[in-house]
N, C-alpha and C positions, 0 to 999 in steps of 0.2 A: 454432512457434517454439522457441527455442533457450534452456535453462536453463544458463547459465556458471558455473559454480563454479572458479575459478582460486586455484592456490596457487602461488607463485614462489618457486623459491633460486637461487641462483649458477649451478647446472650444470643444471636441469631445470626444464621450465614442465610442470606437473599440467591440464590443462585437462578438465573432464568435459562432454558434452555428453548433454544429455537430449532424447530423440526422444519425439513422443507427436502427439497429435490434439486440437483444439478440440471441444469438447463444447457443452452447451446455453448459451443467451444469456437471462440475467436482468437486465431492466431493472425500476429501483424507485425510490420516491420516499421520503426518510427524513423524517418528521414533524418538527414543531420540539422542540428537545432532546432529541433521541436523538444519542448518540455515534456518530461516524463508524464507528471501530474496529471497536469491539461490534457494529453493525448490518450491516457487511458480512459480519461471522463468521457472525451469526443469519442473514442471507440465503443464505449457503452451505450451513448446517446444514438450512434449510427445504427448500433445493432438491437435498439430497444430493450435493453438490459438494466432494469431498475438498482437491480444488485448484482455485483460481480466480484471473483475474488480473482487473485492473480495467483496462476498456476507456476510461474516461472518468468525469468527473462535474462536476458545475457547481451552485453555490448557494453559500451563506453559511453561516458559523458563528458564534456568539454570541460567543467569544474563541477565541482559537487558543493552543495548546501546543505549540511545536515542538522535538525534541531533535535536535542535531548534533553532530559529533565537531570537536574541536579538540586540540592536540599535548598538552594538559594533560588530557585525556579528554573525556566525553560533557558537553555543557550542554544547559539548557533555556532557550528564549525564550518569552517571552510576549509575543503580540499581541493587544492591547486592542480589543474592539468598542463595543458590537455591531454586526454586519454585517462581520465578516471576509471578503472575497470568497475563494472558491476557484477558482484559477486553472488548477490543475491536481492530479489525484490519479494515481499509480501505485504498482503494488506486486502482491504474491501473496500470497494467502492459502493457506495450506496447513495441515493439521492431519495430526501424528503422534503416536499413542498417546492422542489427542482433545486434544492442546495444541495451543496456536498459537502462533508468534512475538509477543512482545510487543509489538511496534510494526511492524505489516508494511507499514503505507502511509507512501508517502512523498507529498509534494506541494508546490505553490508557493502562495500566499496573499498576498494585497494587504489592507493596513489601511485604516481610514477615509481616511487623508492619500494613499493610491496606494503607499506604500513597500512593498517587495517582500521576502518572506521564503522560504527554503526549508528543509525538515526532514524529520524521521520524525514523523507525527502521535500524541503520546500516546495510550495509550489510557486512556479516561474523560474526556478534557480536551477534547474537540474536539466541541461539542455543535452540532446543526443549529440555525441561528437561523429562518430561515422555512422551507426545504426545501432538499434535496440530493438531485437528480437523479444518478444511479450505474447504469452499466453493467457487468456482470460477464460473463466468459467462462470456462466450465469447462476445465481443462487435465486431460487423460486421459493420463498417461506410459505410453510403451511399455517404454523400456530405456534405460539409461544405456551411454554407449561413451566410450573416449578419442579426444580430438581429433588430428587428423593434423596435427601441425605444418607452418604455411605455409612 
């Protein structure tokens, strides 16, 4: 896996490539009324993973709150349930100085009418409805290097 952080200017592309290996795999079931983001972070801490990627998730949320960017800034959309279906979850959980990205998980959900929405899952606002099955894999970074332009 590579983690690309890109900063672009008119004269220079600065691309960082993080090399590493995959570690332990954790498969878990979130119970009703557990927050998606907080539960994933708790699983990482419980299994000693400083950084992990979401390999997959399936299940449903009571309601969903997703954050997305617009030209006017960040906005939040509420998708009413109960029974908002999770179609996809992805993201990287990482802890630096004991803190995490406030909203590290992104995804796609469908409401009860089948309309599809995408964005970042807001912390504390996406509770499991029945269950969520989730698979996480540890990421163990080795080093960061400059990418060679193509």
